[in-house]
N, C-alpha and C positions, 0 to 999 in steps of 0.2 A: 504493500500500500504506500502511495507517495506521501511524503511528509511536507509537500508544498502547501502553502496557504493561499487560497484564492479569494480575492475580494468579490463581494457581490456586485452585480451590475450598477446599482445606485452609487455604491461607494467608489467604484472605478470611475464613474462619470464625474463624481465630485472631485476626485483626485486630479483627473485630467483638467477639469475646469479651473481648479485651484492653480495648477502649474501654468496653464495658459494665462491666467489672470496675472500671476506673478511675473511671467516673462513679458507680457504686454506692458505692465506698469513699469518694468525696468527699461524696456525699449523706449517708452514714451519719455521717461525721465532722462535717458541717455541722449535722445534726439536733440532737444534744445541745448543741452550742455555741449554736445559734440559740435553743433552749429555755432554756438557762441565761441568755443575754442578755435574753430576754423576761422571765424571772422577775426578774432584778435590776432592770431598767429600770422594770417595771410594779409592783413591790412594794417591795423593800428600799430602793432608791434613790429611788423615788417621783418619777421625772423628770417625769411628767405633771402633778404638782401645780403646778409652775410653767410647764411648757412646753406644756401643752394648754389651749386656750381654754375658758372656762367661760360658762354661761348666767347669767341674772340670779339664779338660785337657787344658783349655785355648782357646778352639775353639769357634768362634762366634755361638750363639744359633740361629738356623734357624727360620725365621719368626719374629725375635725380633730386626731386624736392627734398630739401633739408638734409641732404647727405654729406654736407660739409665741403670746405674748400672754396667757398664762394669768394670771400674777401679775407685777406690776411693782413697782419700788421707786423712791422719790425721797428720796435721802439726800444729805448734803452733798457727797460726792465724785462721785456718779453718779446719773443718772436714766435709766430705760429699762425695757422689758419683756423677759421671757424670750424667747429667740430661737427661730426655726423650726429644728428639728433633724431634719426629715424630709429625704429625699434629693432634694428639689426643687433643680434646678440653679441657679436664679436667686435664690430667696429662702431656701433651706435650705442643707444641707451636702452636696448631691449632688456638687459639684465638689471636695470635700476628699478627700485621700488618707486611707487608714487611719491612717497615722502622724500626720497632721494632726489627725484626730479624737482620737486617743489623747493627743496633746500638749495639746489643748484641755481634755480631761477632767482630766489629771493635773498640768498646769502653768498652766491658765487662759490659754493663749496662742492667739490666732487665727493662721491661716496668713498668710503675707506676700503676700496677694492679696485681691482683692475690695474693696468700699467701705470696710471698717474694717480694712484690711490692717495687721497687726502690732500692733493695739491689744489690750490685755488684755481678757479677758472680765470681766463685771461682778464686783465684789467679793463679791456674793452667791453666785456660782458656787463651789461648795465644792471647788475643785481641791486645796486643802491637805488635804482629807479623802480625796478620790478618788485622791490620790497613792498610797494604800495598796492600790489594786486589784491583784490578782494578774494576771500576764500572760495567763493563760488566761481570766480574767474580762474583761479589757480586749478581748481578741479576740472574746469572746462578745457583748459590748455592741455592738461595731462591727458584727458580723454581724446583730444584731437591728435596729440603726438603719438598715442598708442594706435591710432587708426591709420596713420601714414604707412604706406608700403615700406617694409624694411629694405634698405639698399646697402649692400656691402661696399664700403669705400674706405680703403686704408689710407690714412693721412700721416704725414710726417709728425713725429712727436713734437710738442711745443718745447721751446727753450726758455727757461727762467734764468735771467741774468742777475736780477736784483729783487729784493723784497719790495712789495708795493702795498698801498692801503687805498681802499675804495673811499672816496669822499662822500660824506653823508649828504643827502639831498633832503632838505627840510620838509617839503611837501610829502615825500614818501615816508619819512619818519613820523610825521603827524598822523598819516594814514587817512583812509576814506571809509565811509560807511555806505550801505545800500541806500540810505536816506539821501546821501549827497548826490546820488545819481538822478534824483528828481529836480535838482537845481542845475540850471544850464551852465553857469560858470564853474561850479564845483565839479560837474561831470567833465567839463572841458579841461579842468586842471588835472583830473584823474587820467583822462585819455592822453593828454600831452605828457604826463609823467611816465605812464607805461610805454609811451612811444619814445621816451627819453629825448624829447626835442631839445631840452635845455642843456643836455650833455654836450651837444655839438655847437649849440648857439650861445654858449657862454665862453668868454675868453679865458685862456689859460696863461698864467704867469708863474714862472719858476716851477713848472710842473704841477701847479695846483689850479683847479677851476675856481673862478671868482664868483661863486654863488652869492656870497654876502654883499658884494659891492657892485657887480656888473652882470646880474642875472639877465640873460637873453640879449646881451649887447653885441654878440657876434664877434667876428674877427679871429676865429680859431682856424688855422690853416690845416688842410688835408692835402698831402703831396705824394706823388708817386714814389718818393724816396722811402716812405714808410707805410703807405697804404698799397697793398698788393691785390691783384685779381681784377682790376678794372681794365677796360680796353686800352690798347697801346696808345691811342690818340688822346687819352685823358691826360691833361696837363696839370691837374690839381684844382682845388677850389678853396675858397675862404668862406666860412659861414657868415651870413648877414645878420644884421641887427633886427631882432623880432620884437623889440619893446615897442611901446606906444609913442615913441618920439616922432614928431610930425615930419622931420627932415631926414634923419639918419635911420629911423626905424620904420614901422608899419603904420604910424599914426595917420598918414594921409592916404593910405591904401583903402579901397573899398573892400567889403567882405568878399565880394566875388573875386577880386584880384588876389586876395590872400588865398582863397580856396583854390584858385587856378594854379597858383604857385606851388601849393602843397601837392595837388593831385596830377598836375600836368607838367610841372617843372618849367613854367613860363613866367618870367618876371613881369613887373608892371609895365615895363617899356617894350615887352614882347620878345625880349631875348631869351634864349634857352638857358636854363639854370643847370648846374653841373652836379654830378654824383660827388660824394657817396650818398646824398639824400635819396631815400627810397621811393621816388615818384611812382614807379610802376606798381608798387604795393599800395601806396597811399591812395591810388586811383580808386580803390574799392571801398574806401571809408564812406559810410552812409552820410547822407546830407545832414541829418540832425546831429550827428557826431561832429561833422565839420563845423556846423554852426556853433556847437559848444566849444570846440577848440579855439575858434576865432574869438568868441566871447571871452574866453580866458586870456588869450594873448592881449586883448584890449586892456586887461587889468595890470599888465606888467608895467611898472613905473618907467617913464621915459628916460632913456640914457643917451646922451649925445656921444656917439663913438663911431 
């Protein structure tokens, strides 16, 4: 006689319905989170600008999304290229836990395992800005990164020459709340922070960004001598003043002109703006979020520089 236990038909039906309900609820919950993560990674945060390989014309290589080597830097404390952040188990972050990915994003710390165990991420990794990420957005980003096709891409090991310290960014340290997202300027501040706009658009003096005295005043150079991976014809660029100053900043620009500069790389005078700003990615930012970012930029104190 068999010792197997069989469920009665009503019980089997209830079990199946229960499992389907649980699966459906999980899928529904995952859907919005996944799409939110996709949106943040592929537009506002423009992760692919550094982490996706580019062809000789500077276009993202199809099928290689986020597999590393897109842009590299060679500066006094560090030399290396952006890492593979696909779920590949050997060359990407497939073996990292969710908490390890979050820690890397918000604190710039690698897991204590693997070939670079415990070493900080490159100083260009804007963890001091990503620290501002809301918990729900962090979850969404991880969900999206888990969904990206794994790509095996072996990259040269980074070289650490000198110790470095990430400079605190006050907006990120103060943090944001879900309630802030209902206020246009606060949402704009949040989006501009996780887009790390003011990392590039704040001048650097003696190796330190001048957040306290010249926030958004521009003038930071990006040159082929230390920024690697952009097209050969790229001759470098200097970040512009994005404060509300009417002459040297954006004070006299219309909202439409600012948004066009962000999403199309076209200046007020019609000239083409230069990389490494991630125009191709910013082109996907939603109109309401662009409005919020512009509203926030309008609040930056005017600085003549």
